[in-house]
Backbone and ligand atoms as CSV (ligand in chain L), in Angstrom:
chain,resi,resn,atom,element,x,y,z
A,1,MET,N,N,98.037,74.187,92.839
A,1,MET,CA,C,97.726,75.647,92.882
A,1,MET,C,C,96.275,75.840,92.880
A,2,PRO,N,N,95.638,76.626,93.831
A,2,PRO,CA,C,94.181,76.727,93.878
A,2,PRO,C,C,93.668,77.501,92.626
A,3,GLU,N,N,92.461,77.218,92.222
A,3,GLU,CA,C,91.892,77.797,90.999
A,3,GLU,C,C,91.614,79.281,91.187
A,4,PHE,N,N,91.747,80.116,90.190
A,4,PHE,CA,C,91.498,81.548,90.258
A,4,PHE,C,C,90.188,81.874,89.692
A,5,LYS,N,N,89.274,82.563,90.417
A,5,LYS,CA,C,87.984,82.920,89.992
A,5,LYS,C,C,87.728,84.319,89.960
A,6,LEU,N,N,87.461,84.888,88.845
A,6,LEU,CA,C,87.243,86.341,88.638
A,6,LEU,C,C,85.782,86.664,88.545
A,7,THR,N,N,85.281,87.739,89.354
A,7,THR,CA,C,83.980,88.202,89.172
A,7,THR,C,C,83.988,89.703,88.862
A,8,LYS,N,N,83.195,90.034,87.854
A,8,LYS,CA,C,83.046,91.521,87.579
A,8,LYS,C,C,81.913,91.994,88.608
A,9,VAL,N,N,82.180,92.853,89.391
A,9,VAL,CA,C,81.248,93.282,90.474
A,9,VAL,C,C,80.373,94.512,89.989
A,10,ALA,N,N,81.080,95.326,89.234
A,10,ALA,CA,C,80.359,96.519,88.752
A,10,ALA,C,C,81.043,97.102,87.377
A,11,GLU,N,N,80.134,97.894,86.794
A,11,GLU,CA,C,80.698,98.572,85.588
A,11,GLU,C,C,79.815,99.926,85.398
A,12,ALA,N,N,80.534,101.091,85.141
A,12,ALA,CA,C,79.813,102.319,85.004
A,12,ALA,C,C,80.630,103.277,84.123
A,13,ASP,N,N,79.986,104.309,83.710
A,13,ASP,CA,C,80.670,105.345,83.050
A,13,ASP,C,C,81.666,106.037,83.970
A,14,PHE,N,N,82.771,106.540,83.403
A,14,PHE,CA,C,83.786,107.125,84.260
A,14,PHE,C,C,84.430,108.352,83.517
A,15,PRO,N,N,83.755,109.570,83.493
A,15,PRO,CA,C,84.423,110.725,83.052
A,15,PRO,C,C,85.582,111.099,84.053
A,16,SER,N,N,86.773,111.457,83.447
A,16,SER,CA,C,87.957,111.845,84.263
A,16,SER,C,C,88.556,113.083,83.677
A,17,ARG,N,N,89.499,113.660,84.392
A,17,ARG,CA,C,90.250,114.854,83.801
A,17,ARG,C,C,91.104,114.430,82.625
A,18,PHE,N,N,91.513,113.045,82.644
A,18,PHE,CA,C,92.198,112.546,81.547
A,18,PHE,C,C,91.431,112.220,80.240
A,19,GLY,N,N,90.162,111.836,80.471
A,19,GLY,CA,C,89.278,111.566,79.358
A,19,GLY,C,C,88.126,110.737,79.837
A,20,GLN,N,N,87.423,110.190,78.858
A,20,GLN,CA,C,86.107,109.373,79.202
A,20,GLN,C,C,86.497,107.957,79.116
A,21,PHE,N,N,86.284,107.329,80.285
A,21,PHE,CA,C,86.618,105.877,80.419
A,21,PHE,C,C,85.292,105.268,80.846
A,22,ARG,N,N,85.300,103.876,80.714
A,22,ARG,CA,C,84.351,102.966,81.571
A,22,ARG,C,C,85.135,102.378,82.743
A,23,ILE,N,N,84.603,102.346,83.952
A,23,ILE,CA,C,85.259,101.835,85.074
A,23,ILE,C,C,84.617,100.538,85.406
A,24,PHE,N,N,85.452,99.544,85.812
A,24,PHE,CA,C,84.963,98.258,86.174
A,24,PHE,C,C,85.615,97.865,87.516
A,25,GLY,N,N,84.799,97.241,88.310
A,25,GLY,CA,C,85.239,96.701,89.653
A,25,GLY,C,C,85.353,95.087,89.532
A,26,PHE,N,N,86.458,94.536,89.879
A,26,PHE,CA,C,86.708,93.159,89.817
A,26,PHE,C,C,87.075,92.560,91.165
A,27,GLN,N,N,86.588,91.391,91.457
A,27,GLN,CA,C,87.142,90.648,92.590
A,27,GLN,C,C,87.786,89.296,92.120
A,28,GLY,N,N,88.924,88.994,92.655
A,28,GLY,CA,C,89.536,87.682,92.307
A,28,GLY,C,C,89.526,86.837,93.524
A,29,LEU,N,N,89.165,85.548,93.293
A,29,LEU,CA,C,89.098,84.749,94.465
A,29,LEU,C,C,90.132,83.482,94.228
A,30,LYS,N,N,91.112,83.400,95.058
A,30,LYS,CA,C,92.089,82.337,94.994
A,30,LYS,C,C,92.116,81.517,96.254
A,31,GLY,N,N,91.537,80.334,96.349
A,31,GLY,CA,C,91.363,79.640,97.590
A,31,GLY,C,C,90.528,80.407,98.408
A,32,SER,N,N,90.992,80.860,99.612
A,32,SER,CA,C,90.080,81.505,100.550
A,32,SER,C,C,90.422,83.085,100.536
A,33,GLU,N,N,91.475,83.459,99.669
A,33,GLU,CA,C,91.916,84.748,99.510
A,33,GLU,C,C,91.168,85.608,98.451
A,34,THR,N,N,90.804,86.840,98.900
A,34,THR,CA,C,90.191,87.668,97.797
A,34,THR,C,C,91.191,88.805,97.514
A,35,GLU,N,N,91.163,89.291,96.202
A,35,GLU,CA,C,91.855,90.430,95.778
A,35,GLU,C,C,90.921,91.292,95.060
A,36,GLU,N,N,91.132,92.526,95.079
A,36,GLU,CA,C,90.321,93.525,94.303
A,36,GLU,C,C,91.074,94.330,93.336
A,37,ALA,N,N,90.509,94.715,92.201
A,37,ALA,CA,C,91.164,95.615,91.334
A,37,ALA,C,C,90.164,96.417,90.588
A,38,ILE,N,N,90.464,97.532,90.078
A,38,ILE,CA,C,89.526,98.233,89.170
A,38,ILE,C,C,90.245,98.367,87.880
A,39,ALA,N,N,89.462,98.548,86.791
A,39,ALA,CA,C,90.009,98.750,85.447
A,39,ALA,C,C,89.342,100.035,84.843
A,40,LEU,N,N,90.171,100.784,84.266
A,40,LEU,CA,C,89.675,101.942,83.435
A,40,LEU,C,C,89.918,101.618,81.993
A,41,LYS,N,N,88.811,101.531,81.231
A,41,LYS,CA,C,88.867,101.086,79.916
A,41,LYS,C,C,88.478,102.231,78.860
A,42,MET,N,N,89.205,102.433,77.831
A,42,MET,CA,C,88.963,103.393,76.861
A,42,MET,C,C,88.963,102.667,75.523
A,43,GLY,N,N,87.865,103.013,74.723
A,43,GLY,CA,C,87.795,102.584,73.358
A,43,GLY,C,C,87.460,101.098,73.227
A,44,ASP,N,N,87.729,100.669,71.991
A,44,ASP,CA,C,87.446,99.322,71.546
A,44,ASP,C,C,88.635,98.491,71.692
A,45,LEU,N,N,88.658,97.432,72.584
A,45,LEU,CA,C,89.889,96.624,72.793
A,45,LEU,C,C,89.935,95.379,71.921
A,46,SER,N,N,89.084,95.163,71.020
A,46,SER,CA,C,89.130,93.963,70.257
A,46,SER,C,C,90.334,93.775,69.548
A,47,PRO,N,N,90.905,92.644,69.626
A,47,PRO,CA,C,92.208,92.188,69.069
A,47,PRO,C,C,92.316,92.533,67.630
A,48,ALA,N,N,91.180,92.508,66.833
A,48,ALA,CA,C,91.177,92.880,65.439
A,48,ALA,C,C,91.829,94.204,65.112
A,49,LEU,N,N,91.759,95.132,66.213
A,49,LEU,CA,C,92.317,96.451,65.940
A,49,LEU,C,C,93.869,96.542,66.372
A,50,GLY,N,N,94.416,95.433,66.806
A,50,GLY,CA,C,95.810,95.304,67.179
A,50,GLY,C,C,95.860,95.269,68.675
A,51,PRO,N,N,96.980,94.894,69.181
A,51,PRO,CA,C,97.214,94.738,70.637
A,51,PRO,C,C,97.031,96.174,71.351
A,52,ALA,N,N,96.217,96.270,72.370
A,52,ALA,CA,C,96.028,97.556,73.067
A,52,ALA,C,C,97.118,97.832,73.981
A,53,LEU,N,N,97.318,99.146,74.303
A,53,LEU,CA,C,98.161,99.551,75.412
A,53,LEU,C,C,97.549,99.180,76.765
A,54,VAL,N,N,98.346,98.625,77.639
A,54,VAL,CA,C,97.915,98.254,78.960
A,54,VAL,C,C,98.857,98.591,80.001
A,55,ARG,N,N,98.376,99.205,81.061
A,55,ARG,CA,C,99.169,99.507,82.220
A,55,ARG,C,C,98.606,98.756,83.400
A,56,ILE,N,N,99.426,98.090,84.153
A,56,ILE,CA,C,99.087,97.478,85.385
A,56,ILE,C,C,99.725,98.217,86.455
A,57,HIS,N,N,98.905,98.927,87.243
A,57,HIS,CA,C,99.369,99.911,88.300
A,57,HIS,C,C,99.132,99.406,89.669
A,58,SER,N,N,100.070,99.277,90.461
A,58,SER,CA,C,99.888,98.932,91.885
A,58,SER,C,C,99.585,100.070,92.701
A,59,GLN,N,N,98.597,100.055,93.494
A,59,GLN,CA,C,98.153,101.108,94.296
A,59,GLN,C,C,99.469,101.747,95.117
A,60,CYS,N,N,99.487,103.065,95.086
A,60,CYS,CA,C,100.453,103.668,95.849
A,60,CYS,C,C,99.798,104.885,96.517
A,61,LEU,N,N,99.108,104.763,97.682
A,61,LEU,CA,C,98.355,105.900,98.327
A,61,LEU,C,C,99.132,107.171,98.353
A,62,THR,N,N,100.380,107.107,98.895
A,62,THR,CA,C,101.223,108.230,99.118
A,62,THR,C,C,101.493,108.926,97.763
A,63,GLY,N,N,101.785,108.094,96.782
A,63,GLY,CA,C,102.089,108.723,95.430
A,63,GLY,C,C,100.898,109.153,94.603
A,64,ASP,N,N,99.861,108.194,94.499
A,64,ASP,CA,C,98.713,108.394,93.699
A,64,ASP,C,C,97.932,109.527,94.236
A,65,VAL,N,N,97.681,109.680,95.489
A,65,VAL,CA,C,96.681,110.546,96.208
A,65,VAL,C,C,97.431,111.858,96.547
A,66,PHE,N,N,98.498,111.574,97.316
A,66,PHE,CA,C,99.279,112.777,97.914
A,66,PHE,C,C,100.385,113.299,97.060
A,67,HIS,N,N,100.602,112.775,95.884
A,67,HIS,CA,C,101.639,113.227,94.973
A,67,HIS,C,C,103.045,113.188,95.614
A,68,SER,N,N,103.287,112.077,96.381
A,68,SER,CA,C,104.661,111.935,97.076
A,68,SER,C,C,105.695,112.044,96.018
A,69,LEU,N,N,106.875,112.712,96.452
A,69,LEU,CA,C,108.021,112.779,95.628
A,69,LEU,C,C,109.080,111.726,96.095
A,70,ARG,N,N,108.650,110.738,96.974
A,70,ARG,CA,C,109.573,109.656,97.285
A,70,ARG,C,C,109.736,108.668,96.303
A,71,CYS,N,N,108.597,108.620,95.296
A,71,CYS,CA,C,108.641,107.506,94.273
A,71,CYS,C,C,108.045,108.217,92.986
A,72,ASP,N,N,107.950,107.443,91.883
A,72,ASP,CA,C,107.548,107.960,90.664
A,72,ASP,C,C,106.260,107.400,90.258
A,73,CYS,N,N,105.430,106.804,91.195
A,73,CYS,CA,C,104.158,106.184,90.847
A,73,CYS,C,C,103.148,106.960,90.291
A,74,ARG,N,N,102.985,108.199,90.804
A,74,ARG,CA,C,101.916,109.082,90.399
A,74,ARG,C,C,102.277,109.553,88.916
A,75,SER,N,N,103.584,109.958,88.693
A,75,SER,CA,C,104.018,110.356,87.237
A,75,SER,C,C,103.722,109.260,86.404
A,76,GLN,N,N,104.027,107.957,86.768
A,76,GLN,CA,C,103.851,106.771,85.802
A,76,GLN,C,C,102.330,106.654,85.531
A,77,LEU,N,N,101.478,106.845,86.593
A,77,LEU,CA,C,100.075,106.756,86.427
A,77,LEU,C,C,99.555,107.674,85.392
A,78,GLU,N,N,100.020,108.985,85.603
A,78,GLU,CA,C,99.545,110.127,84.659
A,78,GLU,C,C,100.099,109.824,83.166
A,79,LEU,N,N,101.361,109.420,83.109
A,79,LEU,CA,C,101.836,109.199,81.838
A,79,LEU,C,C,101.091,108.067,81.068
A,80,ALA,N,N,100.894,107.087,81.803
A,80,ALA,CA,C,100.147,105.873,81.225
A,80,ALA,C,C,98.777,106.338,80.705
A,81,LEU,N,N,98.043,107.006,81.684
A,81,LEU,CA,C,96.626,107.513,81.298
A,81,LEU,C,C,96.737,108.468,80.028
A,82,ASP,N,N,97.796,109.343,80.054
A,82,ASP,CA,C,97.915,110.200,78.863
A,82,ASP,C,C,98.093,109.420,77.548
A,83,GLN,N,N,98.940,108.411,77.650
A,83,GLN,CA,C,99.260,107.620,76.434
A,83,GLN,C,C,98.082,106.890,76.028
A,84,ILE,N,N,97.212,106.333,76.907
A,84,ILE,CA,C,96.024,105.508,76.569
A,84,ILE,C,C,95.004,106.546,75.908
A,85,VAL,N,N,94.845,107.698,76.371
A,85,VAL,CA,C,94.025,108.814,75.867
A,85,VAL,C,C,94.356,109.219,74.585
A,86,ALA,N,N,95.826,109.399,74.404
A,86,ALA,CA,C,96.343,109.839,73.058
A,86,ALA,C,C,95.965,108.805,72.002
A,87,GLU,N,N,96.035,107.547,72.329
A,87,GLU,CA,C,95.718,106.498,71.318
A,87,GLU,C,C,94.168,106.309,71.262
A,88,GLY,N,N,93.411,106.769,72.260
A,88,GLY,CA,C,92.026,106.570,72.090
A,88,GLY,C,C,91.563,105.224,72.557
A,89,ARG,N,N,92.386,104.329,72.923
A,89,ARG,CA,C,92.066,102.939,73.335
A,89,ARG,C,C,93.105,102.382,74.344
A,90,GLY,N,N,92.682,101.597,75.299
A,90,GLY,CA,C,93.656,100.963,76.159
A,90,GLY,C,C,92.987,100.674,77.444
A,91,LEU,N,N,93.743,100.070,78.315
A,91,LEU,CA,C,93.199,99.671,79.667
A,91,LEU,C,C,94.286,99.830,80.723
A,92,LEU,N,N,93.831,100.388,81.758
A,92,LEU,CA,C,94.514,100.520,82.975
A,92,LEU,C,C,93.963,99.766,84.098
A,93,ILE,N,N,94.796,98.793,84.657
A,93,ILE,CA,C,94.321,97.873,85.739
A,93,ILE,C,C,95.009,98.463,86.942
A,94,TYR,N,N,94.191,98.787,88.071
A,94,TYR,CA,C,94.706,99.368,89.192
A,94,TYR,C,C,94.528,98.408,90.336
A,95,GLU,N,N,95.566,97.877,90.868
A,95,GLU,CA,C,95.526,96.815,91.829
A,95,GLU,C,C,95.771,97.342,93.332
A,96,HIS,N,N,94.922,96.738,94.244
A,96,HIS,CA,C,95.193,97.042,95.691
A,96,HIS,C,C,96.325,96.259,96.138
A,97,GLN,N,N,97.420,96.732,95.786
A,97,GLN,CA,C,98.715,96.010,96.332
A,97,GLN,C,C,99.765,96.986,96.694
A,98,GLU,N,N,99.383,97.736,97.824
A,98,GLU,CA,C,100.279,98.814,98.211
A,98,GLU,C,C,101.746,98.429,98.575
A,99,GLY,N,N,102.583,99.274,98.118
A,99,GLY,CA,C,103.984,98.861,98.465
A,99,GLY,C,C,104.534,97.615,97.904
A,100,ARG,N,N,104.282,97.363,96.616
A,100,ARG,CA,C,104.721,96.024,96.062
A,100,ARG,C,C,104.113,94.866,96.761
A,101,GLY,N,N,103.085,95.056,97.445
A,101,GLY,CA,C,102.336,94.004,98.092
A,101,GLY,C,C,102.557,93.784,99.660
A,102,ILE,N,N,103.280,94.823,100.254
A,102,ILE,CA,C,103.656,94.671,101.661
A,102,ILE,C,C,102.568,95.373,102.623
A,103,GLY,N,N,101.709,96.223,101.934
A,103,GLY,CA,C,100.722,96.913,102.764
A,103,GLY,C,C,101.045,98.294,103.066
A,104,LEU,N,N,100.199,99.165,103.357
A,104,LEU,CA,C,100.392,100.597,103.538
A,104,LEU,C,C,101.272,100.865,104.691
A,105,LEU,N,N,100.899,100.274,105.827
A,105,LEU,CA,C,101.637,100.723,106.998
A,105,LEU,C,C,103.099,100.184,107.058
A,106,ASN,N,N,103.218,98.967,106.456
A,106,ASN,CA,C,104.534,98.311,106.291
A,106,ASN,C,C,105.293,99.241,105.326
A,107,LYS,N,N,104.705,99.766,104.349
A,107,LYS,CA,C,105.397,100.711,103.416
A,107,LYS,C,C,105.927,101.943,104.164
A,108,LEU,N,N,105.202,102.440,105.072
A,108,LEU,CA,C,105.624,103.544,105.841
A,108,LEU,C,C,106.743,103.211,106.845
A,109,ARG,N,N,106.691,102.051,107.350
A,109,ARG,CA,C,107.805,101.502,108.147
A,109,ARG,C,C,109.082,101.396,107.254
A,110,ALA,N,N,108.873,101.004,106.036
A,110,ALA,CA,C,110.084,100.915,105.133
A,110,ALA,C,C,110.580,102.261,104.913
A,111,TYR,N,N,109.693,103.295,104.794
A,111,TYR,CA,C,110.094,104.679,104.502
A,111,TYR,C,C,111.062,105.067,105.746
A,112,GLU,N,N,110.529,104.753,106.963
A,112,GLU,CA,C,111.325,105.000,108.218
A,112,GLU,C,C,112.745,104.399,108.074
A,113,LEU,N,N,112.840,103.185,107.698
A,113,LEU,CA,C,114.117,102.497,107.513
A,113,LEU,C,C,114.865,103.206,106.370
A,114,GLN,N,N,114.267,103.609,105.378
A,114,GLN,CA,C,115.083,104.361,104.314
A,114,GLN,C,C,115.611,105.611,104.767
A,115,ASP,N,N,114.866,106.396,105.642
A,115,ASP,CA,C,115.362,107.566,106.219
A,115,ASP,C,C,116.666,107.359,107.047
A,116,GLN,N,N,116.750,106.053,107.623
A,116,GLN,CA,C,117.980,105.710,108.262
A,116,GLN,C,C,119.183,105.129,107.390
A,117,GLY,N,N,118.860,105.148,106.011
A,117,GLY,CA,C,119.986,104.820,105.144
A,117,GLY,C,C,119.777,103.613,104.305
A,118,LEU,N,N,118.758,102.795,104.583
A,118,LEU,CA,C,118.583,101.611,103.749
A,118,LEU,C,C,117.919,101.928,102.425
A,119,ASP,N,N,118.165,101.124,101.366
A,119,ASP,CA,C,117.380,101.448,100.087
A,119,ASP,C,C,115.972,100.728,100.212
A,120,THR,N,N,115.211,100.876,99.090
A,120,THR,CA,C,113.894,100.356,98.988
A,120,THR,C,C,113.827,98.865,99.167
A,121,VAL,N,N,114.792,98.208,98.548
A,121,VAL,CA,C,114.848,96.693,98.591
A,121,VAL,C,C,115.261,96.253,99.962
A,122,GLU,N,N,116.462,96.854,100.392
A,122,GLU,CA,C,116.960,96.389,101.817
A,122,GLU,C,C,115.882,96.741,102.982
A,123,ALA,N,N,115.185,97.767,102.746
A,123,ALA,CA,C,114.097,98.037,103.796
A,123,ALA,C,C,113.008,96.993,103.787
A,124,ASN,N,N,112.510,96.692,102.584
A,124,ASN,CA,C,111.497,95.579,102.617
A,124,ASN,C,C,112.022,94.312,103.047
A,125,GLU,N,N,113.277,93.987,102.772
A,125,GLU,CA,C,113.835,92.708,103.297
A,125,GLU,C,C,114.072,92.755,104.814
A,126,SER,N,N,114.452,93.928,105.292
A,126,SER,CA,C,114.718,93.870,106.761
A,126,SER,C,C,113.386,93.875,107.490
A,127,LEU,N,N,112.227,94.216,106.831
A,127,LEU,CA,C,110.967,93.973,107.525
A,127,LEU,C,C,110.428,92.563,107.323
A,128,GLY,N,N,111.256,91.709,106.600
A,128,GLY,CA,C,110.861,90.334,106.415
A,128,GLY,C,C,110.152,89.976,105.073
A,129,PHE,N,N,110.054,90.995,104.266
A,129,PHE,CA,C,109.249,90.827,102.976
A,129,PHE,C,C,110.298,90.632,101.800
A,130,GLU,N,N,109.934,89.866,100.852
A,130,GLU,CA,C,110.647,89.884,99.593
A,130,GLU,C,C,110.599,91.283,98.885
A,131,ALA,N,N,111.496,91.486,98.005
A,131,ALA,CA,C,111.551,92.848,97.374
A,131,ALA,C,C,110.138,93.072,96.634
A,132,ASP,N,N,109.632,92.174,96.087
A,132,ASP,CA,C,108.346,92.298,95.313
A,132,ASP,C,C,107.420,91.068,95.526
A,133,LEU,N,N,106.216,91.310,96.134
A,133,LEU,CA,C,105.438,90.189,96.478
A,133,LEU,C,C,104.210,90.109,95.430
A,134,ARG,N,N,104.305,90.748,94.325
A,134,ARG,CA,C,103.197,90.773,93.466
A,134,ARG,C,C,103.148,89.433,92.589
A,135,ASP,N,N,101.925,88.975,92.411
A,135,ASP,CA,C,101.755,87.956,91.314
A,135,ASP,C,C,100.690,88.524,90.372
A,136,TYR,N,N,100.691,87.999,89.157
A,136,TYR,CA,C,99.857,88.671,88.115
A,136,TYR,C,C,98.601,87.847,87.775
A,137,ALA,N,N,98.151,86.927,88.623
A,137,ALA,CA,C,96.942,86.113,88.294
A,137,ALA,C,C,95.768,86.994,88.085
A,138,LEU,N,N,95.655,88.045,88.953
A,138,LEU,CA,C,94.424,88.863,88.827
A,138,LEU,C,C,94.393,89.758,87.554
A,139,PRO,N,N,95.536,90.391,87.285
A,139,PRO,CA,C,95.454,91.171,86.062
A,139,PRO,C,C,95.341,90.274,84.814
A,140,ALA,N,N,95.962,89.180,84.912
A,140,ALA,CA,C,95.839,88.190,83.719
A,140,ALA,C,C,94.403,87.860,83.486
A,141,ALA,N,N,93.732,87.605,84.642
A,141,ALA,CA,C,92.346,87.083,84.529
A,141,ALA,C,C,91.456,88.363,84.020
A,142,ILE,N,N,91.783,89.553,84.433
A,142,ILE,CA,C,91.048,90.707,83.906
A,142,ILE,C,C,91.255,90.897,82.404
A,143,LEU,N,N,92.465,90.718,81.991
A,143,LEU,CA,C,92.770,90.942,80.614
A,143,LEU,C,C,91.953,89.822,79.746
A,144,GLN,N,N,91.927,88.591,80.308
A,144,GLN,CA,C,91.060,87.579,79.647
A,144,GLN,C,C,89.673,87.880,79.580
A,145,HIS,N,N,89.229,88.569,80.668
A,145,HIS,CA,C,87.861,88.935,80.651
A,145,HIS,C,C,87.473,89.904,79.508
A,146,PHE,N,N,88.502,90.728,79.064
A,146,PHE,CA,C,88.259,91.693,77.970
A,146,PHE,C,C,88.577,91.024,76.634
A,147,GLY,N,N,88.930,89.771,76.694
A,147,GLY,CA,C,89.334,89.041,75.439
A,147,GLY,C,C,90.793,89.452,74.892
A,148,ILE,N,N,91.521,89.969,75.801
A,148,ILE,CA,C,92.856,90.270,75.403
A,148,ILE,C,C,93.926,89.305,75.648
A,149,ARG,N,N,94.602,88.863,74.645
A,149,ARG,CA,C,95.584,87.849,74.800
A,149,ARG,C,C,96.976,88.348,74.573
A,150,GLU,N,N,97.075,89.585,73.849
A,150,GLU,CA,C,98.310,90.250,73.531
A,150,GLU,C,C,98.289,91.677,74.047
A,151,VAL,N,N,99.344,92.155,74.690
A,151,VAL,CA,C,99.330,93.582,74.960
A,151,VAL,C,C,100.587,94.236,74.573
A,152,ARG,N,N,100.458,95.549,74.527
A,152,ARG,CA,C,101.511,96.430,74.595
A,152,ARG,C,C,101.673,96.955,76.021
A,153,LEU,N,N,102.548,96.585,76.793
A,153,LEU,CA,C,102.612,96.761,78.123
A,153,LEU,C,C,103.319,98.175,78.387
A,154,LEU,N,N,102.771,99.028,79.101
A,154,LEU,CA,C,103.336,100.196,79.630
A,154,LEU,C,C,104.072,99.967,80.935
A,155,SER,N,N,105.308,99.827,80.790
A,155,SER,CA,C,106.191,99.421,82.070
A,155,SER,C,C,107.655,99.539,81.799
A,156,ASN,N,N,108.392,99.758,82.835
A,156,ASN,CA,C,109.779,99.766,82.820
A,156,ASN,C,C,110.338,98.551,83.395
A,157,ASN,N,N,109.532,97.582,83.809
A,157,ASN,CA,C,109.923,96.476,84.639
A,157,ASN,C,C,109.879,95.152,83.858
A,158,PRO,N,N,111.021,94.593,83.493
A,158,PRO,CA,C,111.141,93.365,82.703
A,158,PRO,C,C,110.546,92.178,83.507
A,159,GLU,N,N,110.556,92.272,84.867
A,159,GLU,CA,C,110.025,91.169,85.626
A,159,GLU,C,C,108.463,91.102,85.522
A,160,LYS,N,N,107.876,92.314,85.261
A,160,LYS,CA,C,106.462,92.426,85.177
A,160,LYS,C,C,106.080,91.770,83.806
A,161,VAL,N,N,106.944,92.100,82.762
A,161,VAL,CA,C,106.674,91.422,81.490
A,161,VAL,C,C,106.804,89.863,81.640
A,162,ALA,N,N,107.759,89.414,82.339
A,162,ALA,CA,C,107.979,88.040,82.478
A,162,ALA,C,C,106.806,87.371,83.317
A,163,ALA,N,N,106.512,88.034,84.391
A,163,ALA,CA,C,105.260,87.588,85.253
A,163,ALA,C,C,104.009,87.430,84.484
A,164,LEU,N,N,103.734,88.365,83.633
A,164,LEU,CA,C,102.570,88.443,82.862
A,164,LEU,C,C,102.514,87.293,81.819
A,165,GLU,N,N,103.668,87.187,81.264
A,165,GLU,CA,C,103.788,86.028,80.214
A,165,GLU,C,C,103.613,84.686,80.849
A,166,ARG,N,N,104.113,84.539,82.065
A,166,ARG,CA,C,104.008,83.266,82.780
A,166,ARG,C,C,102.501,83.083,83.137
A,167,ALA,N,N,101.664,84.138,83.292
A,167,ALA,CA,C,100.300,84.129,83.517
A,167,ALA,C,C,99.528,83.869,82.293
A,168,GLY,N,N,100.123,83.801,81.113
A,168,GLY,CA,C,99.415,83.436,79.865
A,168,GLY,C,C,99.021,84.581,78.909
A,169,VAL,N,N,99.800,85.759,79.234
A,169,VAL,CA,C,99.412,86.979,78.263
A,169,VAL,C,C,100.620,87.179,77.544
A,170,ALA,N,N,100.524,87.327,76.171
A,170,ALA,CA,C,101.711,87.726,75.275
A,170,ALA,C,C,101.919,89.197,75.448
A,171,VAL,N,N,103.226,89.535,75.805
A,171,VAL,CA,C,103.616,90.961,75.727
A,171,VAL,C,C,104.310,91.157,74.416
A,172,VAL,N,N,103.731,91.835,73.442
A,172,VAL,CA,C,104.337,92.025,72.161
A,172,VAL,C,C,105.227,93.158,72.051
A,173,GLU,N,N,105.042,94.121,73.077
A,173,GLU,CA,C,105.819,95.290,73.064
A,173,GLU,C,C,105.966,95.795,74.486
A,174,ARG,N,N,107.021,96.311,75.003
A,174,ARG,CA,C,107.147,96.929,76.237
A,174,ARG,C,C,107.288,98.495,76.001
A,175,ALA,N,N,106.351,99.185,76.326
A,175,ALA,CA,C,106.320,100.706,76.136
A,175,ALA,C,C,106.898,101.369,77.355
A,176,PRO,N,N,108.008,101.960,77.296
A,176,PRO,CA,C,108.588,102.564,78.563
A,176,PRO,C,C,107.691,103.723,78.994
A,177,ILE,N,N,107.674,103.976,80.378
A,177,ILE,CA,C,106.974,105.116,80.743
A,177,ILE,C,C,108.121,105.889,81.759
A,178,ILE,N,N,108.741,106.923,81.208
A,178,ILE,CA,C,109.862,107.470,81.840
A,178,ILE,C,C,109.428,108.856,82.486
A,179,ALA,N,N,109.362,108.908,83.867
A,179,ALA,CA,C,108.977,110.072,84.483
A,179,ALA,C,C,110.392,110.848,84.727
A,180,PRO,N,N,110.320,112.140,84.520
A,180,PRO,CA,C,111.577,112.979,84.644
A,180,PRO,C,C,112.035,112.768,86.183
A,181,PRO,N,N,113.306,112.418,86.347
A,181,PRO,CA,C,113.874,112.236,87.573
A,181,PRO,C,C,113.879,113.555,88.545
A,182,LEU,N,N,113.640,113.329,89.774
A,182,LEU,CA,C,113.716,114.486,90.713
A,182,LEU,C,C,114.771,114.216,91.733
A,183,ALA,N,N,115.347,115.168,92.423
A,183,ALA,CA,C,116.296,114.990,93.403
A,183,ALA,C,C,115.750,113.979,94.435
A,184,THR,N,N,114.461,114.059,94.783
A,184,THR,CA,C,113.840,113.193,95.818
A,184,THR,C,C,113.745,111.752,95.368
A,185,THR,N,N,113.586,111.572,93.991
A,185,THR,CA,C,113.462,110.120,93.622
A,185,THR,C,C,114.642,109.439,92.943
A,186,ALA,N,N,115.740,110.218,92.826
A,186,ALA,CA,C,116.905,109.677,92.215
A,186,ALA,C,C,117.469,108.424,92.776
A,187,GLU,N,N,117.552,108.423,94.086
A,187,GLU,CA,C,118.030,107.236,94.791
A,187,GLU,C,C,117.212,106.072,94.708
A,188,TYR,N,N,115.838,106.327,94.829
A,188,TYR,CA,C,114.759,105.234,94.638
A,188,TYR,C,C,114.949,104.654,93.212
A,189,LEU,N,N,115.014,105.551,92.199
A,189,LEU,CA,C,115.057,105.035,90.771
A,189,LEU,C,C,116.288,104.341,90.591
A,190,ARG,N,N,117.404,104.728,91.217
A,190,ARG,CA,C,118.698,104.021,91.008
A,190,ARG,C,C,118.574,102.581,91.462
A,191,THR,N,N,117.964,102.430,92.724
A,191,THR,CA,C,117.784,101.028,93.379
A,191,THR,C,C,116.891,100.239,92.370
A,192,LYS,N,N,115.865,100.845,91.905
A,192,LYS,CA,C,114.889,100.056,91.018
A,192,LYS,C,C,115.645,99.627,89.786
A,193,ARG,N,N,116.609,100.504,89.315
A,193,ARG,CA,C,117.316,100.135,88.147
A,193,ARG,C,C,118.331,99.015,88.457
A,194,GLU,N,N,119.154,99.190,89.580
A,194,GLU,CA,C,120.288,98.345,89.859
A,194,GLU,C,C,119.900,97.065,90.440
A,195,LYS,N,N,118.883,97.185,91.369
A,195,LYS,CA,C,118.493,95.858,92.183
A,195,LYS,C,C,117.315,95.178,91.549
A,196,LEU,N,N,116.431,95.939,90.968
A,196,LEU,CA,C,115.121,95.247,90.570
A,196,LEU,C,C,115.148,95.180,88.970
A,197,GLY,N,N,116.186,95.645,88.316
A,197,GLY,CA,C,116.325,95.389,86.938
A,197,GLY,C,C,115.445,96.324,86.055
A,198,HIS,N,N,114.829,97.473,86.539
A,198,HIS,CA,C,113.945,98.328,85.779
A,198,HIS,C,C,114.839,98.952,84.754
A,199,LEU,N,N,114.270,99.282,83.614
A,199,LEU,CA,C,114.909,99.826,82.449
A,199,LEU,C,C,114.566,101.323,82.349
A,200,PHE,N,N,115.534,102.212,82.429
A,200,PHE,CA,C,115.218,103.574,82.128
A,200,PHE,C,C,116.045,104.117,80.977
L,1,ZN,ZN,ZN,104.807,105.050,94.948
């Protein structure tokens, strides 16, 4: 397996409607492939204060920017930031991995197939993708950069917990983030629960 190299490209103050963060830009290099992620950090993350709340969020342009009601990404993002702000410390890692790694336009093609009756997993598979293409080398390296070995992970996805542990990070607690279901997301959430093992 090629070695993974993380570079911090930038760091700056980041006031937001949620609260006052520091923003970091990271680049990961694995073989000849580069991946980018940003991190929003609040408070003191040193392990002496206990394991911090961490959210690893995969970019969802349609949800995060346009408030799509086809998925619950934007709600999860807001709930995660609210919980980090309520505790006064924590880290949100935002990865450029649109549509569980398949890319933006392929995600829209998957929507087209879903409109014809396929569920989110079947649609990805019929486009030739696995249901979830993410690996967690980049977020694990970012956590290591901040000296974090143990996390309380904001996630409903047990596979994300397992993948992060495989990448060398101890998940001491999985903190659920439950967005209120909507008529437009009910089917999507049912598939995530039944086919991808998410816990609601
Ligand atoms: Zn989404």
